[in-house]
Backbone as a ProteinNet text record, in pm:
[ID]
protein_1_A
[PRIMARY]
MKPTPLFFALIAAASLAACSGYGARPAAPAMLSGDVLTGSNGMTLYTFDKDAAGSGRSVCNGPCAVNWPPLLAGPDDAASGDYSLVVRDDGRKQWAFKGKPLYFWSKDSKPGERTGDGFNKVWRVAQP
[TERTIARY]
6031.9	5905.8	5798.1	5725.9	5624.4	5489	5417.2	5285.1	5187.7	5103.1	5003.3	4869.2	4776.5	4642.4	4574.5	4600.2	4542.1	4590.9	4718.3	4774.8	4698.8	4677.1	4606.5	4460.5	4397.8	4259.5	4249.8	4344.8	4345.4	4367.9	4457.6	4481.6	4354.7	4288.2	4164.9	4056.9	4040.7	3939	3968.2	4092.5	4130.1	4103.3	4131.6	4108.5	3959.7	3877.9	3733.1	3679.2	3726.4	3680.9	3718.7	3836.6	3881.7	3798.4	3748.2	3670.9	3521.6	3474.6	3330.8	3263.3	3332.1	3270.9	3290.9	3370.3	3399.2	3272.2	3245.9	3128.9	2999.6	3002.2	2880.2	2833	2705.6	2649	2611.6	2641.2	2602.2	2450.4	2399.9	2255.5	2210.1	2094.2	2038.5	2004.5	2017.6	1988.5	1839.6	1755.5	1610.3	1546.5	1423.5	1347.3	1218.3	1161.3	1032.2	924.5	830.3	717.7	591.2	525.9	412.2	465.2	421.3	464.9	558.8	610.3	699.7	829	930.6	1057	1052.8	1113.4	1121	1264.5	1296.3	1425.3	1426.2	1540.2	1551.2	1462.1	1420.1	1330.1	1183.3	1156.6	1019.8	949.2	1016.2	954.2	961	853.5	841.8	950.5	1003.5	1101	1033.3	1087.4	1029.1	1135.9	1090.2	1175.7	1119.8	1206	1175.4	1184	1074.5	1071.3	1180.4	1225.5	1326.4	1468.1	1486.4	1615.1	1621.1	1723.7	1740.7	1803.1	1734.5	1785.7	1921.5	2016	2148.4	2241.1	2195.3	2279.2	2390.4	2374	2474.5	2465.4	2354.7	2339	2192.4	2175.2	2043.8	2024.3	1905.3	1876.7	1800.1	1771.2	1702.7	1807.8	1848.6	1950.9	1900	1975	1938.7	1801.8	1713.5	1580.4	1497.2	1516	1442.8	1475.3	1602.9	1646	1601.8	1557.5	1501.1	1366.6	1285.4	1155.1	1164.7	1264.5	1284.4	1424.3	1445.3	1578.3	1625	1747.4	1799	1828.1	1819.2	1862.4	2014.3	2084.1	2228.5	2299.5	2410.8	2496.2	2611.8	2665	2782	2907.3	3016.4	3139.9	3197	3168.7	3222.1	3120.7	2999.3	2897.4	2936.3	2894.8	2926	2801.6	2792.2	2679.9	2673.3	2550.3	2530.5	2393.9	2390.5	2264.2	2194.6	2066.7	1987.9	2020.4	2100	2132.9	2266.3	2262.3	2384	2396.1	2504.4	2528.7	2540.5	2483.1	2499.2	2570	2638.4	2706.8	2624.2	2593.4	2512.6	2599.1	2534.4	2607.5	2700.3	2661.3	2745.4	2854.3	2864.8	2968.6	2929.7	2815.4	2772.4	2719.1	2719.5	2668.1	2523.7	2442.9	2301.4	2271.3	2185.4	2145	2046.9	2057.6	1964.5	1919.6	1797.8	1743.7	1717.3	1779.5	1769.7	1802.8	1903.1	1951.5	1878.6	1767.3	1688.9	1719.5	1768.8	1796.8	1673.3	1696.8	1588.5	1582.9	1459.4	1434.4	1324.5	1326.9	1215.1	1133	1012.5	927.2	911.6	946.7	948.8	810.8	705.9	570.4	513.8	580.2	540.5	584.9	491.9	526	540	496.1	507.8	525.7	584.7	603.4	472.1	480.7	362.8	292.2	315.6	252.7	312.8	228.5	270.5	218.2	222	159.7	232	353.8	426.9	400	329.6	305.6	221.9	274.7	204.4	222.4	300.2	318.7	372.4	305.8	339.5	353.6	293.2	293.8	434.6	533.8	671	735.3	667.2	721.5	639.8	708.3	642.2	699	613.7	668.2	764.6	874	972	920.9	916.7	868.6	971.2	976.2	1071.4	1029.5
2043.4	2112.7	2041.5	2113.8	2060.5	2056.4	1939.6	1931.2	2028.8	2087.6	2183.9	2114.6	2181.3	2123.8	2099.6	2184.5	2165.3	2034.2	2004	1878.8	1759.7	1759.7	1649.4	1641.7	1755	1756.7	1695.1	1726.7	1670.2	1519	1473.1	1328.8	1259.6	1315.8	1256.9	1251.6	1360.1	1364.1	1260.1	1245.9	1147.4	1006	980.3	847.9	814.1	909.5	886.9	863.5	939.6	922.5	784.7	737.8	606.6	494.5	513.9	410.5	419.4	523.8	545.4	435.2	371.3	264.1	127.3	118.5	-10.2	-72.9	-195.9	-267.6	-225.3	-130.4	-87.8	-198.3	-221.5	-323.2	-259.7	-326.8	-271	-269.5	-173.5	-164.8	-282.3	-336.7	-445.8	-393.8	-477.1	-432.3	-416.6	-468.9	-459.4	-421.1	-373.8	-335.5	-416.4	-428.8	-493.3	-386.6	-403.9	-312.3	-396.7	-393.6	-483	-624.9	-708.1	-848.1	-882.4	-780.2	-806.2	-727.9	-775.4	-704.7	-602.2	-488.3	-382.8	-332.9	-273.3	-209.3	-77.9	-12	116.9	222.7	198.6	289.6	261.9	162.8	129.3	35.2	-2.7	-90.7	-236.1	-310.1	-449.5	-534.4	-628	-724.2	-859.8	-934.7	-1063.3	-1172.1	-1297.6	-1412.9	-1490.7	-1569.5	-1646.2	-1794.8	-1868.9	-2010.5	-2092.9	-2049.4	-2126.5	-2107.5	-2010.1	-1993.2	-2093.8	-2176.3	-2272.3	-2200.7	-2205.3	-2140.5	-2198.4	-2109.2	-2150.4	-2191.9	-2180.2	-2221.3	-2121	-1998.2	-1895.9	-1830	-1853.3	-1791.4	-1757.7	-1672.4	-1631.6	-1690.7	-1742.3	-1791.6	-1689.6	-1573.5	-1465.9	-1367.2	-1385	-1301.5	-1253.3	-1167.3	-1119	-1054	-1095.9	-1034.7	-1048.1	-1158.2	-1176.4	-1063.3	-1026.4	-922.7	-783.2	-766.5	-637.4	-618.1	-723.1	-716.7	-732.9	-805.1	-834.6	-789.3	-658.5	-607.8	-662.7	-711.3	-765.1	-654.9	-690.6	-601.3	-616.5	-524.1	-533.8	-488	-551.9	-516.1	-432.6	-349	-270	-355	-307.1	-386.2	-417.5	-334	-356.6	-419.2	-449.6	-509.3	-652	-694.1	-829	-892	-1021.6	-1096	-1077.3	-1079.1	-1064.5	-1120.3	-1206.1	-1261.6	-1341.8	-1312.5	-1383.3	-1336.3	-1231.1	-1176.8	-1231.4	-1286.9	-1338.1	-1274.1	-1306.1	-1252	-1365.4	-1344.2	-1438.1	-1363.2	-1437.4	-1376	-1402.1	-1294.5	-1303.5	-1343.6	-1382.5	-1422.6	-1312.7	-1185.8	-1074.4	-1037.5	-1112.9	-1090.2	-997.3	-928.2	-839.5	-922.4	-860.7	-927.1	-883.3	-978	-956.3	-1004.7	-930.9	-971	-1087.8	-1175.9	-1286.6	-1286.8	-1330.2	-1342.3	-1489.1	-1542.9	-1685.2	-1769.6	-1724.1	-1798.4	-1774.4	-1699.4	-1673.7	-1533	-1521.3	-1389.2	-1299.2	-1169.2	-1070.1	-984	-954.8	-878.9	-775.7	-673	-579.7	-623.9	-571.7	-597.4	-465.3	-463	-338.6	-275	-350.9	-295.6	-234.8	-255.4	-183.6	-39.5	53.9	194	280.2	228.4	307.6	213.5	264.8	182.7	121.8	-2.3	-71.7	-157.3	-132.4	-216.5	-355.6	-454.4	-594.4	-663.4	-595.1	-648.3	-769.7	-795.8	-912.6	-1039.3	-1028.6	-1146	-1248.5	-1368.8	-1475.8	-1473.4	-1377.7	-1367.2	-1500	-1549.7	-1678.7	-1792.5	-1775.1	-1875.8	-1911.2	-1822.3	-1849.9	-1732.1	-1619	-1500.9	-1476	-1450.3	-1429.7	-1306.8	-1238.4	-1130.1	-1193.5	-1123.9	-1174.3	-1146.5	-1249.8	-1237	-1293.3	-1233.9	-1286.5	-1423.4
3135.9	3117.3	3199.2	3280.1	3368.7	3295.4	3301.5	3237.1	3303	3222.6	3270.8	3292.1	3364.7	3380.8	3246.1	3147.8	3015.1	2954.2	2972.8	2922.2	2980.4	3112.9	3177.4	3132.3	3111.7	3063.6	2924.5	2837.7	2703	2706.3	2792.9	2806.5	2856	2952.6	3006.1	2898.7	2824	2718.3	2611.1	2572.2	2470.8	2521.2	2647.9	2705.5	2707	2746	2748	2607.6	2511.8	2374.1	2321.8	2355.8	2309.5	2369.8	2490.1	2557.8	2529.7	2465.2	2450.6	2371.8	2278.1	2200.9	2260.8	2367.4	2427.7	2482.7	2440.2	2488.9	2422.4	2331.4	2264.1	2171.5	2170.8	2083.8	1951.1	1840	1711.2	1699.2	1627.6	1606.6	1521.6	1553.3	1474	1335	1233.1	1097	1069.2	1158.9	1140.6	1273.3	1263.2	1383	1386	1503.1	1517.3	1510.2	1420.2	1406.6	1413.8	1529.2	1549.9	1557.1	1462.6	1462.2	1346.8	1277.2	1163.7	1177.1	1106	1100.1	987.7	1013	912.2	903.7	790.1	774.6	849.7	853	922.9	857.4	733.9	663	696.1	781.8	820.8	724.6	616.8	517.5	563.6	534.6	574.2	509.4	587.2	537	516.7	421.1	382.6	378.6	385.3	362.7	243.6	183.4	63.4	98.3	78.1	114.7	45.6	-71.1	-144.8	-90	0	68.2	182.6	184.3	293.1	412.7	525.8	647	682.8	709.6	750.6	637.1	512.2	398.9	368.8	419.6	395.7	260.3	189.4	57.8	29.1	-70.9	-118.6	-257.6	-284.1	-419.2	-501.6	-443.6	-515.6	-565.7	-689.8	-751.8	-887	-951.3	-1085.2	-1087.9	-1182.2	-1193.8	-1065.5	-994.3	-868.4	-771.8	-763.4	-669.4	-711.4	-835.1	-876.7	-808.4	-805.5	-738.7	-588.2	-543.6	-401.9	-361.5	-345.9	-311.2	-175.4	-170	-43.7	57.6	184.6	291.7	299.4	235.2	223.5	350.1	376.1	489.9	439	526.3	493.6	501.5	444.4	441.3	579.4	679	813.5	907.9	859.3	945.3	981.5	1100.4	1148.2	1208.7	1197	1252.4	1403.1	1456.5	1599.9	1637.5	1737.1	1784	1675.1	1653	1550.9	1409.9	1397.1	1265.1	1215.6	1096.3	1032.4	894.5	827.7	693.9	594.3	476.1	365.6	252.8	169.4	55.6	-68.9	-138.9	-260.9	-380.2	-488.8	-609.1	-659.6	-636.8	-682.9	-582.3	-473.2	-373.5	-260.2	-272.8	-163.9	-47.7	72	190.9	215.3	257.9	286.1	427.2	496.6	630.9	623.7	722.3	739.7	885	908.5	1043.4	1069.2	1172.8	1205.1	1081.7	1006.5	891.1	761.1	763.7	642	590.6	465.5	408.7	409.9	427	435.8	309.7	267.3	144.4	166.5	83.5	71.1	-50.2	-64.7	-181.4	-254.9	-381.4	-458.5	-473.2	-453.1	-469.6	-342.1	-228.6	-107.2	-126.5	-110.5	-138.1	-13.6	101.9	224.2	343.6	450	569.5	617.1	661.4	712.4	608.7	480.5	378.6	382.7	350.1	349.1	224.3	112.1	-9.4	-65.9	-20.8	-70.2	7.7	121	204.5	128.7	112.8	42.8	-108.6	-160.4	-305.6	-360.3	-462.6	-525.7	-424.4	-310.2	-203.3	-154.1	-180.1	-135.4	-63.1	-56.9	12.6	137.5	249.2	379.5	447.9	524.5	607	706.5	733.1	831.1	970.4	1050.9	1189.1	1285.1	1403.6	1503	1556
[MASK]
++++++++++++++++++++++++++++++++++++++++++++++++++++++++++++++++++++++++++++++++++++++++++++++++++++++++++++++++++++++++++++++++

């Protein structure tokens, strides 16, 4: 049986589809908005002074995480560049920037708000 032009077209299309993700860089878990980092929802991200940079863990768990929800990573997400992953007490993965875990503030109600900056003198807007 002789291959048809349709057969070759299908092989070419399959090959291109298989290569389309090759070398693609994963999207960063945060964006720069002005001088602060924000989540994909546009909400300001924060760091916690009590988290030791590079420790690989977050000390804001339980009730703390209700007020300061972590920027969670998906199960297949991987560290890249300045973004790393820390493992939370509950086993979930959280994004960190330059080793510092990233959080949202539950009292920010719209993108661009920074009402958590300086809270209890230990919470800061995340900056590059």
